[in-house]
Structure formats: C-alpha cells, structure tokens
C-alpha positions in Angstrom: -20.4 117.6 47.4 -16.6 117.5 48.3 -14.4 117.6 51.4 -10.7 117.1 52.0 -10.3 115.6 55.5 -6.9 114.1 54.8 -4.1 114.8 52.3 -1.0 112.7 51.7 2.3 114.1 52.6 3.2 114.8 49.0 1.3 116.9 46.5 0.9 114.1 44.0 -1.7 112.1 46.0 -4.7 113.4 47.8 -7.4 111.6 49.8 -10.7 113.1 48.7 -14.2 112.5 50.1 -16.9 113.1 47.6 -20.6 112.5 47.5 -22.6 111.7 44.4 -26.4 111.6 43.8 -28.7 110.1 41.2 -32.4 110.1 40.6 -34.3 106.8 41.1 -36.4 106.7 38.0 -38.6 103.7 39.1 -38.7 101.2 41.9 -36.8 98.5 39.9 -33.9 100.9 39.1 -32.3 101.0 42.6 -29.0 99.4 41.5 -28.9 101.5 38.4 -29.3 104.7 40.5 -26.6 103.4 42.9 -24.1 102.9 40.1 -25.0 106.4 38.7 -24.4 108.0 42.1 -21.1 106.1 42.5 -20.0 107.4 39.1 -21.0 110.9 40.0 -19.0 110.7 43.3 -15.9 109.4 41.5 -16.2 112.1 38.9 -16.3 114.8 41.5 -13.4 113.2 43.4 -11.3 113.1 40.2 -12.3 116.6 39.3 -11.1 117.9 42.6 -7.5 116.9 41.6 -7.6 119.3 38.7 -9.6 119.8 35.5 -9.1 120.2 31.8 -11.5 122.6 30.1 -11.9 122.4 26.4 -14.1 124.9 24.6 -15.4 125.8 21.2 -17.8 128.2 19.6 -20.5 127.6 17.0 -22.6 130.0 15.0 -26.4 129.3 15.1 -28.7 129.8 12.2 -29.6 133.3 13.4 -25.8 134.2 13.5 -25.8 134.0 17.3 -22.5 132.8 18.8 -22.9 129.8 21.0 -20.0 128.8 23.4 -19.5 125.2 24.5 -17.3 124.0 27.3 -16.3 120.4 28.2 -14.8 119.8 31.7 -12.7 116.7 32.2 -10.7 115.5 35.2 -7.0 115.9 34.8 -6.2 113.5 37.7 -6.6 109.8 38.2 -8.4 107.8 40.8 -6.0 105.2 42.1 -8.3 103.5 44.6 -11.5 104.2 46.5 -13.8 103.0 49.2 -17.5 103.5 49.7 -17.9 104.9 53.2 -21.6 105.7 53.1 -24.7 105.2 51.0 -28.4 106.1 51.5 -31.5 106.6 49.5 -35.1 107.7 49.7 -38.0 107.3 47.3 -36.4 109.7 44.8 -32.6 109.8 45.1 -29.7 107.5 45.8 -26.6 109.0 47.5 -23.1 107.5 47.7 -20.1 108.9 49.5 -16.6 107.7 48.7 -13.1 108.3 49.9 -10.8 108.2 46.9 -7.0 108.3 46.5 -6.6 110.9 43.7 -3.5 111.8 41.9 -0.3 110.0 40.9 2.2 107.8 42.6 5.7 108.8 42.0 8.2 106.0 41.5 11.1 108.3 42.0 11.8 111.2 44.2 12.8 111.8 47.8 10.7 110.6 50.7 12.1 113.3 53.1 12.1 111.0 56.1 12.8 112.7 59.4 14.4 109.7 61.0 16.8 107.0 59.8 18.7 104.2 61.5 22.0 103.4 59.8 24.8 100.9 60.6 28.4 101.5 59.6 30.4 98.4 58.9 34.2 97.8 58.5 35.8 100.1 56.0 38.5 99.1 53.5 41.5 100.9 52.1 43.6 100.8 49.0 46.8 102.8 48.5 49.2 102.6 45.6 53.0 102.6 46.3 53.6 106.0 44.9 51.3 107.8 47.4 53.4 109.9 49.8 54.1 108.0 53.0 52.8 110.7 55.3 49.3 110.1 53.8 49.3 106.4 54.8 47.2 106.9 57.9 44.9 109.6 56.4 42.2 107.1 55.2 41.6 106.0 58.8 41.2 109.6 59.8 38.7 110.1 56.9 36.6 107.2 58.1 36.5 108.5 61.6 35.5 111.9 60.3 32.8 110.3 58.2 31.4 108.5 61.2 31.4 111.7 63.3 29.7 113.7 60.5 27.0 111.1 60.2 26.5 110.7 63.9 26.2 114.5 64.4 23.1 114.7 62.2 19.9 114.8 64.4 17.8 112.8 61.9 20.2 109.8 62.0 20.8 107.1 64.6 24.2 105.5 63.8 25.4 102.1 65.0 29.1 101.4 64.8 29.9 97.9 63.5 33.3 99.0 62.2 34.9 95.8 63.5 32.7 93.6 61.3 33.0 93.1 57.5 29.8 93.6 55.6 29.8 90.1 54.1 26.1 89.5 53.2 26.6 85.7 52.9 28.1 85.4 56.4 25.6 87.8 58.0 22.7 85.8 56.6 24.1 82.4 57.7 21.9 80.4 60.0 23.1 81.4 63.5 22.4 77.9 64.8 25.3 76.4 62.7 27.7 79.3 62.9 30.3 79.0 65.7 31.4 82.7 65.5 27.8 83.8 65.9 27.2 81.5 68.8 30.3 82.7 70.6 29.9 86.5 69.8 27.2 88.9 68.9 26.1 89.3 65.3 25.3 92.7 63.9 21.6 93.3 63.6 20.1 95.5 60.9 16.3 95.6 61.2 13.9 95.9 58.3 13.5 99.5 57.4 17.1 100.3 58.5 20.1 100.8 56.3 23.8 99.7 56.4 26.9 100.8 54.6 30.5 100.0 54.2 33.0 102.6 52.9 36.0 102.0 50.7 38.7 104.6 50.3 41.3 104.4 47.6 44.4 106.6 47.1 46.3 106.7 43.8 49.0 108.9 42.4 49.2 110.7 39.1 51.9 112.8 37.4 51.3 115.5 34.7 54.2 116.8 32.6 54.0 120.5 31.8 57.2 121.3 29.9 60.1 121.3 32.3 57.8 121.1 35.2 56.1 117.9 36.5 53.0 118.1 38.8 52.1 115.4 41.3 48.5 114.6 42.2 46.6 112.4 44.7 43.6 110.7 43.1 41.2 109.9 45.9 37.9 108.0 45.7 35.3 107.5 48.5 32.7 104.8 47.8 30.0 103.7 50.3 28.2 100.5 49.4 24.6 100.7 50.7 22.3 97.9 51.9 18.8 97.8 53.3 17.0 95.7 55.9 17.6 92.3 57.6 18.2 90.7 54.2 20.8 93.3 53.2 19.3 94.2 49.9 21.9 96.0 47.7 20.9 99.6 47.1 23.9 100.7 45.1 26.8 103.0 45.8 27.5 106.6 46.7 30.8 107.7 45.2 32.9 110.9 45.3 36.3 111.4 43.7 38.8 114.2 43.6 42.3 115.0 42.3 44.3 117.0 44.7 47.7 118.5 43.9 50.5 117.3 46.3 53.5 118.9 44.7 55.8 118.9 41.7 59.3 118.9 40.4 61.2 121.3 38.2 64.7 122.4 37.4 64.8 124.7 40.3 64.2 122.6 43.5 63.6 125.7 45.6 60.7 126.8 43.4 59.3 123.3 43.6 59.5 123.3 47.3 57.9 126.7 47.7 55.1 125.9 45.2 54.2 122.6 46.9 50.8 122.7 48.8 51.0 122.5 52.6 50.2 119.1 54.1 47.5 120.8 56.2 45.8 122.1 53.0 45.9 118.6 51.4 44.4 117.1 54.5 41.7 119.8 54.6 40.8 119.1 51.0 40.4 115.4 51.9 38.2 116.2 54.9 36.0 118.5 52.7 35.5 115.6 50.4 34.4 113.5 53.4 31.9 116.2 54.3 30.4 116.2 50.8 30.2 112.4 50.9 28.6 112.3 54.4 25.9 114.8 53.3 25.1 112.8 50.1 25.1 109.5 51.9 22.7 110.6 54.6 20.4 112.4 52.1 20.3 109.3 49.9 19.3 107.0 52.8 16.7 109.4 54.1 15.3 109.7 50.5 15.1 106.0 49.7 11.6 104.6 49.9 10.7 102.3 52.7 9.3 99.0 51.6 8.3 95.8 53.4 6.7 92.5 52.8 3.1 92.2 54.3 1.9 89.2 56.3 -1.8 88.6 56.8 -3.0 88.6 60.4 -6.5 88.6 62.0 -6.5 92.4 62.3 -5.0 93.2 58.9 -1.7 93.1 57.1 1.5 93.3 59.2 4.9 94.7 58.4 8.0 94.6 60.5 8.7 98.3 60.4 6.9 100.9 62.5 7.2 104.0 64.6 10.9 103.5 64.9 11.1 104.4 61.2 8.5 107.1 61.4 5.3 105.2 60.6 2.2 106.2 62.3 -1.6 105.8 62.0 -3.1 107.0 58.7 0.3 106.8 56.9 -0.4 105.8 53.3 1.3 103.0 51.4 0.8 101.5 47.9 1.0 98.1 46.2 1.3 97.7 42.5 -1.0 94.8 41.6 -1.9 92.7 38.6 -5.7 93.0 38.6 -5.7 96.7 39.5 -2.8 99.2 38.8 -2.6 100.3 42.5 -4.0 99.3 45.8 -3.8 102.0 48.5 -3.4 101.0 52.1 -3.4 102.9 55.3 -1.6 102.2 58.6 -4.2 101.5 61.2 -1.8 101.1 64.2 1.9 100.9 64.8 4.4 100.3 67.5 8.2 100.7 67.6 8.9 97.7 65.4 5.8 97.0 63.4 2.7 98.3 61.8 -0.7 97.0 60.7 -2.3 98.1 57.4 -5.7 97.8 55.9 -6.6 98.5 52.2 -8.5 101.8 51.6 -11.0 99.6 49.8 -12.2 97.2 52.5 -13.5 94.9 49.8 -10.0 94.0 48.8 -9.1 90.4 49.6 -6.4 90.4 52.2 -5.2 86.9 51.2 -4.3 88.2 47.8 -2.2 90.9 49.4 -0.4 88.5 51.7 3.3 88.3 50.8 3.3 91.3 48.5 5.7 94.2 48.9 4.2 97.5 50.1 6.0 100.8 49.6 5.2 103.7 51.9 4.5 107.1 50.5 6.3 110.3 51.3 6.8 111.1 55.0 5.9 114.4 56.7 
C-alpha cells in the first residue's frame, strides 16, 4: 500500500509513505515478521520511484512458451523512518516514510528570495583608453546596482563605501578601532556579497592601410557567502568594442568611427548581461549552514528570511550512512530547527555538521 503525502520541490527526490505486511509463521517469529514487513515496505517505496522490468521466455517440455518477468526498483532509498507498526495473530504491518530518489550535487535551487550586499567596486584603465571613457566604469557600476535592485527576488544592500576585505571584516570588533567608531557591514548566514571589478584596455588591429581601435572591457564580480565570507568564485563577462580607426583618408576614418552613444550603449548591455548572470548564480547556489544541537532539535542560523519553512528538506552526507535527510520543523526570520527524518538518528553525531537545503519551490 502506497501514498504520496509530500513531494520534495525537485523531481529527483520524493517522500513516499509505504506499508508492508508479512505473515507471522509462529509465535517466536515476531521479529522475523517485523523485518520482513519492513523490507516489503521499503521495496514498495523504492518501486514507487520507478521500476526496471527484465523479461525472458522459456520453452517447456510440451513446447509451451513461458514468459518470465523480474521487476526491480530503479530508484534508491536515501533515508527512512518507521511511522507506524501493528500486528495481530497472523500478520505484522509496518508503515514507513522514505526519501526516495537521488540528491543532485549540482543544479539550480531556484530560490525565490535572495539577500545580497554590494561592496566597493574597483577600476582599472590603461593609458591608451580614450579620455572620454574615464568616468564610464562608475556609470556601469551604478547601472549594475540599479539592475540588481530592480529584481523583485533580490533585496540589495549598498556597502559601496566599504572594501570587501575578508580579513578586516572578520577581525574581532572588540579590538578594532574603526569598527568601534563606525558601523561594520553585516552579511548574515544564508546571504551573499559581491565586489565588482571593471577593467578597460585598448587594442589595435592593422588591416592593410587601415588600423582599427578597440576597447577591451571585462566585468568581474567576486562572490562570497555568509558571515564568514566564504569565497564562491567569480562571474565574469568580457567584450571587445570598436571605438574607431585610422586610415590614409582622415574623413573616412571620422565617418566610420562609432558614435560615443553606441559605445556606451554596448557597455551598458554588457552590464545587463552581467547583472542577470550574477543574480541567477546567487539564486541558484545551494544554501548550507552548520547545525547546532539544542533541546528541540538541530538549529541553523538561516530561516524564513531566506525562504525556509516547515517541512523543507535538507541533507547531510555522512560517514556511516551515505545520506541523512532532515526536515525543518519550525522557522522564524533568522533561524530554523531541523529534525532527522529517521528519529533514531543520534543528534549529537549531527551536531556541527554542514546541512545543505534541497531545491526551493
């Protein structure tokens, strides 16, 4: 007997409720019947995630054709919990709730909310870049901020006056004069931070008697996560934009040169591309946190503010078992409490481990 009361947000993992039964052959075989009923329930749960059917035919002595089929589960049980068991004089019945499927290590979490802090940008321009472009990087950063802030999924905090120096930001505030006399940026666990670097370079390409001039532009945003500023890597976009050229006929060179407004528009289009990729990357990145044991379960310092709510699933990769599935039992704005799906798991052994939350709705 099967039912599907809850399904994880992604198609790779399902929460299945299944009931198995076994015959009690004699009065001293109660544990044997319980184990058989448990195996039956787990088999049914695994089968619900998909099945492989192998078949073959054999010819009997009377030339009759006999078909044989073997049905095997194609999915894997990651974790389970016995939620009910009962028996009478003849049968033992066990009901389990099992996490069936696979846990994807890669892929997008599709979070609908993200909190991002933007730190001070940096600029680099070579001396051959046209002078009229010298203030364009600042315009590009302002445009990047506006594009990010306009996205309804994101809450953007502006720390553009502070350099993203991880060592300085993690310094003990009690012994830091600057922190004591001014406010320090605060990036919470489950939130993200980035600092953008824009570089302008020049390039020249000879084509016979004509020389073309180009602007090589690169936008790189360095991404970090949580209160410990874990380095998440970079998002980078580059482009080569024609700025003009020289030839024997100066009039032709002048007429063939791109308009400044067109060059600036190309730069802002690159910013748009970068903003979309940056926001998508941060909303796709998995949310992870370190669990701390408390009386009512395992606590993490990320919660409803990051989109966590009751029954949200999370996973820990363990040493004794490949996976331990956990479920959020309660959450507030800044924290959540989790319990293992299998309540027989030792909470002390999960204390201090990193849990990763599965895909968001």
